[in-house]
C-alpha positions as CSV (number, residue, x, y, z in Angstrom):
1,X,39.8,11.0,91.9
2,X,38.4,14.4,92.7
3,X,36.6,16.7,90.1
4,X,36.5,20.3,90.6
5,X,34.4,23.0,88.9
6,X,37.4,24.4,87.2
7,X,39.2,21.1,86.1
8,X,39.6,17.5,86.9
9,X,42.0,16.2,89.5
10,X,43.5,13.0,89.1
11,X,44.7,10.8,92.0
12,X,46.4,7.5,91.3
13,X,46.6,4.9,94.1
14,X,47.7,1.3,94.6
15,X,48.8,-0.7,97.4
16,X,49.6,-4.5,97.8
17,X,47.3,-6.5,99.8
18,X,44.2,-4.1,99.9
19,X,41.2,-4.1,97.6
20,X,40.2,-0.6,98.8
21,X,41.6,2.8,100.3
22,X,40.1,3.2,103.7
23,X,39.9,6.3,105.3
24,X,38.9,6.9,108.9
25,X,38.3,10.1,110.7
26,X,39.1,12.5,108.1
27,X,39.0,16.1,109.5
28,X,41.1,18.4,107.1
29,X,39.5,21.7,106.7
30,X,35.7,21.5,106.4
31,X,35.5,17.5,106.7
32,X,33.8,16.5,109.8
33,X,35.2,13.1,110.8
34,X,34.6,11.5,107.6
35,X,35.1,7.6,106.8
36,X,35.1,6.7,103.4
37,X,36.1,3.4,101.3
38,X,37.4,3.8,97.8
39,X,38.0,0.9,95.6
40,X,41.4,0.3,93.9
41,X,42.2,-0.3,90.3
42,X,38.8,1.6,89.1
43,X,38.0,5.1,88.1
44,X,36.4,6.8,91.0
45,X,34.8,10.4,90.6
46,X,34.2,12.4,93.5
47,X,31.7,15.0,93.0
48,X,29.6,17.5,95.0
49,X,28.8,21.0,95.3
50,X,31.6,23.8,95.7
51,X,32.8,23.7,99.3
52,X,31.7,20.1,100.1
53,X,35.3,18.9,100.8
54,X,36.0,17.2,97.5
55,X,39.7,18.6,97.3
56,X,40.1,18.4,101.2
57,X,39.5,14.7,100.9
58,X,41.3,13.8,97.6
59,X,44.4,16.2,97.9
60,X,44.7,17.5,101.5
61,X,44.0,14.0,103.0
62,X,44.7,11.0,100.6
63,X,47.3,12.6,98.5
64,X,49.1,14.5,101.3
65,X,49.3,11.3,103.4
66,X,50.5,9.0,100.5
67,X,53.2,11.7,99.6
68,X,54.4,11.8,103.3
69,X,54.5,8.0,103.6
70,X,56.6,7.9,100.3
71,X,59.1,10.8,101.8
72,X,59.5,8.8,104.9
73,X,60.9,5.8,102.9
74,X,64.0,8.0,102.1
75,X,67.0,7.9,104.3
76,X,67.7,10.2,106.9
77,X,70.2,12.1,104.9
78,X,68.0,12.3,102.0
79,X,65.0,13.8,104.3
80,X,67.5,16.4,105.6
81,X,67.4,18.1,102.0
82,X,63.7,17.5,101.4
83,X,62.2,18.3,104.8
84,X,59.3,16.6,106.7
85,X,55.9,16.9,105.6
86,X,53.0,17.5,108.0
87,X,50.7,14.5,108.6
88,X,47.0,15.4,107.7
89,X,44.1,15.4,110.3
90,X,43.0,11.9,109.9
91,X,42.9,8.8,112.2
92,X,44.1,6.2,109.7
93,X,44.4,5.4,106.0
94,X,44.9,1.9,104.8
95,X,45.7,0.6,101.3
96,X,47.7,3.7,100.3
97,X,50.8,3.7,98.1
98,X,52.9,6.4,96.6
99,X,50.5,8.7,94.7
100,X,50.5,11.2,91.8
101,X,48.3,14.3,91.6
102,X,47.6,16.3,88.5
103,X,45.3,19.5,88.4
104,X,44.0,20.0,85.0
105,X,43.6,23.7,85.5
106,X,47.3,24.1,86.1
107,X,48.4,22.2,83.2
108,X,49.0,23.5,79.5
109,X,46.4,23.4,77.1
110,X,48.9,22.3,74.2
111,X,47.4,18.9,73.0
112,X,50.8,17.3,73.2
113,X,50.6,17.6,77.1
114,X,49.0,14.5,78.6
115,X,48.9,12.8,81.8
116,X,51.8,10.7,80.7
117,X,54.1,13.7,79.8
118,X,53.1,15.7,82.8
119,X,53.9,13.0,85.3
120,X,57.0,11.9,83.3
121,X,55.7,8.2,83.4
122,X,55.7,8.4,79.6
123,X,59.5,8.7,79.4
124,X,59.8,5.5,81.3
125,X,57.2,3.8,79.2
126,X,59.1,4.7,76.0
127,X,62.4,3.5,77.4
128,X,60.5,0.2,78.5
129,X,59.2,-0.4,74.9
130,X,62.4,0.4,73.2
131,X,64.6,-2.0,75.4
132,X,61.9,-4.8,76.0
133,X,59.4,-4.7,73.2
134,X,59.4,-7.3,70.3
135,X,59.1,-6.1,66.8
136,X,56.7,-8.0,64.1
137,X,56.6,-7.6,60.5
138,X,53.7,-5.7,59.3
139,X,53.9,-7.7,55.8
140,X,53.7,-11.1,57.3
141,X,52.8,-10.8,61.0
142,X,56.0,-12.7,62.0
143,X,58.4,-11.7,64.8
144,X,61.6,-9.9,63.6
145,X,64.9,-11.6,64.2
146,X,68.5,-10.4,64.5
147,X,71.4,-12.6,64.5
148,X,75.1,-12.3,65.0
149,X,77.6,-13.6,62.1
150,X,78.1,-17.0,64.3
151,X,74.4,-17.5,64.4
152,X,73.9,-16.8,60.8
153,X,76.7,-19.3,59.9
154,X,75.2,-22.1,62.2
155,X,71.7,-21.4,60.7
156,X,73.2,-21.8,57.0
157,X,75.0,-25.2,58.1
158,X,71.6,-26.3,59.8
159,X,69.3,-25.1,56.8
160,X,71.2,-25.8,53.7
161,X,73.9,-28.4,54.6
162,X,74.7,-30.2,51.4
163,X,73.0,-27.9,49.2
164,X,74.6,-25.4,46.5
165,X,73.9,-21.7,47.5
166,X,74.8,-18.3,46.5
167,X,75.6,-15.8,49.3
168,X,74.7,-12.2,48.2
169,X,75.4,-8.8,49.8
170,X,72.5,-6.5,48.8
171,X,73.8,-2.9,47.7
172,X,70.8,-1.3,46.1
173,X,67.2,-2.0,47.2
174,X,64.1,-0.5,45.2
175,X,65.9,2.7,44.0
176,X,66.2,4.2,40.5
177,X,69.5,5.0,38.8
178,X,72.0,3.6,36.2
179,X,74.5,2.8,38.9
180,X,77.6,3.1,36.5
181,X,80.0,4.0,39.2
182,X,78.7,1.3,41.6
183,X,79.4,-1.5,38.9
184,X,82.9,0.1,38.4
185,X,83.5,-0.1,42.2
186,X,82.4,-3.6,42.4
187,X,84.5,-4.8,39.7
188,X,87.7,-3.0,41.2
189,X,86.8,-4.8,44.5
190,X,87.4,-8.2,42.6
191,X,83.7,-9.4,42.3
192,X,82.7,-11.0,38.9
193,X,79.0,-11.3,39.3
194,X,76.0,-9.2,40.4
195,X,72.3,-10.1,40.7
196,X,70.3,-7.4,39.2
197,X,66.5,-7.5,39.6
198,X,66.5,-11.5,40.3
199,X,68.9,-12.3,37.4
200,X,72.7,-13.1,37.9
201,X,75.0,-11.4,35.4
202,X,78.7,-11.0,34.9
203,X,80.1,-7.6,35.7
204,X,81.7,-6.0,32.6
205,X,83.3,-2.7,31.6
206,X,80.9,0.2,31.2
207,X,78.0,-1.8,32.7
208,X,74.8,0.2,33.8
209,X,71.0,-0.5,34.1
210,X,67.9,1.7,33.0
211,X,68.2,4.8,35.3
212,X,64.4,5.5,35.1
213,X,63.5,2.0,36.4
214,X,63.5,0.9,40.1
215,X,66.3,-1.9,40.7
216,X,67.4,-4.3,43.3
217,X,71.1,-5.1,43.0
218,X,73.1,-7.6,45.0
219,X,76.9,-8.6,44.9
220,X,77.5,-12.4,44.4
221,X,80.1,-12.9,47.3
222,X,80.5,-16.4,46.7
223,X,78.8,-19.7,45.1
224,X,79.7,-22.7,47.1
225,X,78.2,-26.1,48.5
226,X,77.5,-26.2,52.0
227,X,79.5,-28.8,53.9
228,X,81.7,-29.1,57.1
229,X,84.9,-29.1,54.9
230,X,84.1,-25.7,53.9
231,X,83.2,-24.2,57.2
232,X,85.9,-21.8,57.1
233,X,85.1,-20.7,53.7
234,X,81.4,-20.1,54.7
235,X,82.3,-18.1,57.7
236,X,84.7,-16.0,55.7
237,X,82.2,-15.3,53.0
238,X,79.3,-14.5,55.5
239,X,82.0,-12.1,57.1
240,X,82.6,-10.5,53.7
241,X,79.0,-10.3,52.9
242,X,78.0,-8.7,56.1
243,X,80.5,-6.0,55.6
244,X,79.6,-5.3,51.9
245,X,75.8,-5.4,52.7
246,X,76.0,-3.4,55.9
247,X,74.8,-6.1,58.2
248,X,72.3,-7.6,55.7
249,X,73.1,-10.9,53.5
250,X,71.0,-12.9,51.4
251,X,71.3,-16.7,50.6
252,X,69.7,-17.9,47.5
253,X,69.2,-21.8,46.9
254,X,70.7,-22.7,43.5
255,X,68.2,-25.4,42.6
256,X,64.9,-23.8,43.5
257,X,66.1,-20.0,43.4
258,X,64.5,-19.5,47.0
259,X,65.7,-16.4,48.8
260,X,66.4,-16.3,52.6
261,X,67.2,-13.1,54.3
262,X,69.7,-12.8,57.4
263,X,70.6,-9.7,59.3
264,X,72.2,-8.5,62.6
265,X,69.6,-5.8,62.7
266,X,65.9,-6.5,63.1
267,X,64.5,-8.3,60.1
268,X,61.6,-10.3,58.7
269,X,63.2,-13.6,57.5
270,X,60.5,-14.1,55.0
271,X,60.4,-10.7,53.0
272,X,63.6,-9.3,54.0
273,X,61.8,-6.2,55.7
274,X,64.1,-4.7,58.2
275,X,63.4,-2.1,61.1
276,X,65.8,0.2,62.8
277,X,66.8,-0.8,66.3
278,X,64.0,0.4,68.5
279,X,64.9,3.7,70.3
280,X,62.7,5.7,72.6
281,X,61.7,8.4,70.2
282,X,60.1,5.8,68.1
283,X,57.5,5.7,70.7
284,X,57.0,9.3,71.2
285,X,54.0,11.1,69.5
286,X,56.1,14.5,70.0
287,X,59.1,13.0,67.8
288,X,58.9,13.0,64.1
289,X,60.3,9.5,64.1
290,X,57.4,8.1,66.2
291,X,54.3,10.5,65.4
292,X,51.5,9.4,63.2
293,X,52.1,10.8,59.7
294,X,48.6,11.6,59.3
295,X,47.7,13.4,62.4
296,X,51.4,14.5,63.3
297,X,51.1,13.0,66.8
298,X,48.0,15.3,67.7
299,X,45.3,12.4,67.6
300,X,43.0,14.8,65.3
301,X,42.7,15.4,61.7
302,X,41.1,18.4,60.3
303,X,39.1,17.9,57.1
304,X,37.0,20.1,54.8
305,X,33.8,18.2,54.2
306,X,30.9,18.5,51.8
307,X,28.6,19.4,54.8
308,X,31.1,22.4,55.8
309,X,31.0,23.5,52.4
310,X,27.4,23.3,51.5
311,X,25.7,23.3,55.1
312,X,22.3,24.3,53.7
313,X,21.5,22.2,50.6
314,X,18.1,24.1,50.2
315,X,19.9,27.1,48.9
316,X,21.0,27.9,45.4
317,X,24.6,29.0,44.6
318,X,23.5,32.5,44.0
319,X,21.9,32.5,47.6
320,X,25.1,31.5,49.5
321,X,24.8,27.9,49.0
322,X,28.5,27.6,49.0
323,X,29.5,28.8,52.3
324,X,33.2,29.8,51.6
325,X,31.9,32.0,48.7
326,X,28.8,33.5,50.2
327,X,26.2,35.1,47.9
328,X,26.5,35.8,44.3
329,X,29.0,38.4,43.2
330,X,30.3,39.6,40.0
331,X,33.6,38.1,40.4
332,X,35.6,35.5,38.4
333,X,35.2,32.4,40.5
334,X,31.3,32.6,40.1
335,X,31.8,33.2,36.4
336,X,33.7,29.8,36.1
337,X,31.0,27.9,38.3
338,X,28.5,29.5,36.1
339,X,30.3,28.2,32.9
340,X,30.7,24.8,34.5
341,X,26.8,24.6,35.5
342,X,25.9,25.6,32.1
343,X,27.5,22.6,30.7
344,X,25.4,20.4,32.8
345,X,22.1,22.3,31.9
346,X,21.6,23.9,35.6
347,X,22.1,27.4,36.9
348,X,23.2,29.4,39.8
349,X,19.5,29.6,40.9
350,X,19.2,25.9,41.1
351,X,18.9,24.4,44.6
352,X,22.2,22.6,45.7
353,X,20.0,19.4,46.6
354,X,18.7,19.6,43.0
355,X,22.0,19.6,41.4
356,X,23.3,16.0,40.0
357,X,26.1,14.3,42.2
358,X,28.4,14.6,39.2
359,X,28.1,18.4,39.4
360,X,28.5,18.2,43.3
361,X,31.7,16.4,42.5
362,X,33.1,19.0,40.1
363,X,32.2,21.9,42.3
364,X,34.1,20.4,45.3
365,X,37.0,18.6,43.8
366,X,37.6,20.6,40.4
367,X,37.7,19.4,36.7
368,X,40.7,18.8,34.6
369,X,39.1,19.7,31.3
370,X,39.3,23.5,30.6
371,X,35.9,25.4,30.6
372,X,35.3,28.7,28.6
373,X,34.5,31.6,30.7
374,X,33.5,35.2,29.3
375,X,36.0,37.8,30.1
376,X,34.8,40.5,32.6
377,X,37.5,43.0,31.5
378,X,37.4,42.2,27.6
379,X,33.8,42.0,26.4
380,X,33.4,39.3,23.6
381,X,36.7,37.5,24.8
382,X,36.7,34.0,26.2
383,X,39.1,32.6,28.6
384,X,39.7,28.8,28.6
385,X,40.9,27.9,32.2
386,X,40.4,25.0,34.6
387,X,38.6,25.0,37.7
388,X,40.4,23.8,40.8
389,X,37.4,23.1,43.2
390,X,36.0,24.7,46.0
391,X,37.8,22.4,48.5
392,X,41.3,23.4,47.0
393,X,40.2,27.2,46.9
394,X,39.2,27.0,50.6
395,X,42.6,25.5,51.6
């Protein structure tokens, strides 16, 4: 890796069978027959004064030879379009493989531009994670599973043989509403029972639930005893439940009430938590689907802190102790602060460090209770207003 005065130049190397990159007789530009050995699989920094040959070694010798060898691996037909690269002035280089070279001074200053995005390696990594990665539940830490209809049927016979079960199709999960129209549709489809918030009920005309509460609603597809004589019935019930539940079904044990979740998508079998099928954009910090919701994929979060609001606590508020406001002026916000301080028996001339923590908290984050402030425009009149806090004011 070569380090220039104007940026960092990255050189990635690798070759099987060698622990080092060995350069013999490098004479490019101002290099004087240099021999050097560079360890592989380590971060190596080449430093020196301007003109000492850092770039000549990293780019014009090692990188140029690695690129030339890679191009020579192409067919003659492909090389006829690319052209031949000139061999650098060097006796021999061992342990060299295809190389990547990035000059920081030529890349964008956009924080979303990284080594991975510039080299396009990031695109392949996202595809690799999406296709071969294994999902785990953030609730239980267990591996997420997905099953076909046949696998679910086999699992039901293996796990519940001889037991009485309910097979349910979830249609509402954790949402508010009265769902009057849903119950009408369920009744028209021929189903007689539903499970609402864990309780199985008959579907009756004009049925509805409390619209202001969060509900879980499942359609009871069938109630049966698992036996090999009922295999066709179980298979058809699972197929119907998968259709009504859009790929997700629940099995409830009649005796214990224990719930088991099955899905053709990724699902936690213990809690029923489901994930979407992994896609490359889920692993991209440039995509709203994969970016961190806090930093939005930039890796940094800007916050207004107490230190930035009150950098010098030896100052009073009137002398500029609150940096965004500056020194005292006859304006509305200082009148509100003065009224607040008066409630705590302190004043604008009190040093910041001598103010109680309760007062500091009110100044920074505001106060819900209204304060009485004397009107500037109408003498003798008091205004009752709330103080939003300096942090909200600064935003």
